[in-house]
C-alpha positions as CSV (number, residue, x, y, z in Angstrom):
1,X,-138.9,-136.7,-23.6
2,X,-136.1,-138.2,-25.7
3,X,-132.5,-137.7,-24.4
4,X,-130.0,-136.7,-26.9
5,X,-126.8,-138.6,-27.1
6,X,-123.5,-136.8,-27.8
7,X,-122.5,-138.0,-31.3
8,X,-119.9,-137.0,-33.9
9,X,-120.2,-137.6,-37.6
10,X,-117.7,-137.9,-40.4
11,X,-117.8,-139.0,-44.1
12,X,-114.9,-140.6,-45.7
13,X,-114.3,-141.7,-49.3
14,X,-111.6,-143.8,-51.0
15,X,-111.7,-145.3,-54.5
16,X,-115.4,-146.1,-54.9
17,X,-116.2,-146.6,-51.2
18,X,-118.2,-144.2,-49.1
19,X,-118.2,-144.5,-45.3
20,X,-120.5,-142.7,-42.8
21,X,-118.8,-142.8,-39.4
22,X,-120.5,-142.0,-36.1
23,X,-118.5,-141.6,-32.8
24,X,-120.2,-141.8,-29.4
25,X,-118.6,-141.9,-26.0
26,X,-118.3,-145.6,-24.9
27,X,-116.0,-148.5,-24.4
28,X,-114.4,-148.7,-27.9
29,X,-116.8,-151.0,-29.6
30,X,-116.9,-151.1,-33.4
31,X,-119.9,-151.9,-35.6
32,X,-119.3,-151.9,-39.3
33,X,-122.6,-152.5,-41.3
34,X,-124.2,-153.9,-38.1
35,X,-121.2,-156.4,-37.7
36,X,-118.2,-156.4,-35.3
37,X,-115.0,-155.0,-36.8
38,X,-113.1,-158.3,-36.6
39,X,-115.9,-160.1,-38.4
40,X,-116.3,-157.4,-41.2
41,X,-112.5,-157.0,-41.7
42,X,-110.9,-160.4,-41.1
43,X,-107.5,-159.0,-42.0
44,X,-105.8,-157.3,-39.1
45,X,-104.1,-154.8,-41.5
46,X,-107.6,-153.5,-42.5
47,X,-108.6,-153.3,-38.8
48,X,-105.5,-151.3,-37.9
49,X,-105.8,-149.0,-40.9
50,X,-109.5,-148.2,-40.1
51,X,-108.7,-147.5,-36.4
52,X,-105.5,-145.6,-36.9
53,X,-106.9,-142.1,-36.2
54,X,-108.1,-143.2,-32.8
55,X,-104.7,-144.7,-32.0
56,X,-102.8,-141.5,-33.0
57,X,-105.1,-139.3,-30.9
58,X,-105.0,-141.8,-28.0
59,X,-108.8,-142.3,-28.0
60,X,-108.9,-146.0,-28.9
61,X,-110.9,-147.2,-25.9
62,X,-113.0,-144.1,-25.2
63,X,-115.5,-144.0,-28.2
64,X,-117.9,-146.5,-29.8
65,X,-117.7,-146.4,-33.5
66,X,-120.7,-147.1,-35.8
67,X,-120.0,-147.3,-39.5
68,X,-122.2,-147.6,-42.6
69,X,-119.9,-148.3,-45.6
70,X,-120.9,-148.9,-49.2
71,X,-119.1,-149.6,-52.5
72,X,-115.7,-150.8,-53.4
73,X,-113.6,-153.5,-51.9
74,X,-112.3,-154.1,-48.4
75,X,-109.1,-152.0,-48.8
76,X,-111.0,-149.0,-50.2
77,X,-113.6,-149.4,-47.4
78,X,-110.9,-149.4,-44.7
79,X,-109.4,-146.3,-46.2
80,X,-112.8,-144.6,-46.3
81,X,-113.5,-145.5,-42.7
82,X,-110.1,-144.1,-41.7
83,X,-110.9,-140.7,-43.3
84,X,-114.4,-140.7,-41.8
85,X,-113.1,-141.4,-38.3
86,X,-110.4,-138.7,-38.6
87,X,-113.1,-136.1,-39.7
88,X,-115.4,-137.2,-36.8
89,X,-112.5,-136.7,-34.4
90,X,-112.1,-133.1,-35.7
91,X,-115.7,-132.4,-34.9
92,X,-115.1,-133.8,-31.4
93,X,-111.9,-131.6,-30.8
94,X,-110.3,-129.3,-33.4
95,X,-107.1,-129.5,-31.4
96,X,-106.4,-132.9,-33.1
97,X,-106.0,-131.2,-36.5
98,X,-102.2,-130.8,-36.4
99,X,-101.6,-134.4,-35.3
100,X,-103.9,-135.9,-37.9
101,X,-102.6,-133.6,-40.6
102,X,-99.0,-134.6,-39.9
103,X,-99.9,-138.3,-40.2
104,X,-101.7,-137.6,-43.5
105,X,-105.1,-138.8,-42.2
106,X,-107.1,-135.7,-43.3
107,X,-106.1,-136.0,-47.0
108,X,-108.5,-137.8,-49.3
109,X,-106.6,-140.3,-51.4
110,X,-107.4,-139.2,-55.0
111,X,-106.3,-142.3,-56.8
112,X,-109.2,-143.9,-58.8
113,X,-109.3,-146.7,-61.4
114,X,-108.3,-145.5,-64.8
115,X,-110.9,-146.2,-67.5
116,X,-110.3,-148.8,-70.2
117,X,-109.4,-147.2,-73.6
118,X,-110.8,-148.5,-76.9
119,X,-108.4,-150.6,-79.0
120,X,-106.5,-151.8,-76.0
121,X,-106.8,-154.8,-73.7
122,X,-106.7,-152.7,-70.5
123,X,-106.3,-149.0,-69.6
124,X,-102.6,-148.7,-70.5
125,X,-101.6,-152.2,-71.8
126,X,-101.2,-152.5,-75.5
127,X,-101.4,-155.5,-77.8
128,X,-98.0,-156.8,-78.9
129,X,-96.5,-154.8,-81.7
130,X,-95.4,-156.7,-84.8
131,X,-93.5,-154.9,-87.5
132,X,-94.2,-157.7,-90.1
């Protein structure tokens, strides 16, 4: 008979990144795409941003975090992981909602890349205007 492990799941999105986050009771180990957090995110700012919900709710050493993240760049992925961890923590304990809401960790950042327009070099940039 297989034993079921207590696990909490959350999905986070940011820009074009999608992160599926799984929290399990443990010692605070992080695995991002089968690699340790420090190896996947060499920048400490990305590491801190991804783990911020655990810090705010004072759970940083009590749960192992497994993440599968796809798409986008490192900053978008770190933001997606942050939202996924926050949503997984809500499954764990709904009492965290006011704390996470106050810190803005439950709001999906809606900013996306604006498309390039025809007749222009970039989305908003225009070619230099010449009167004559």
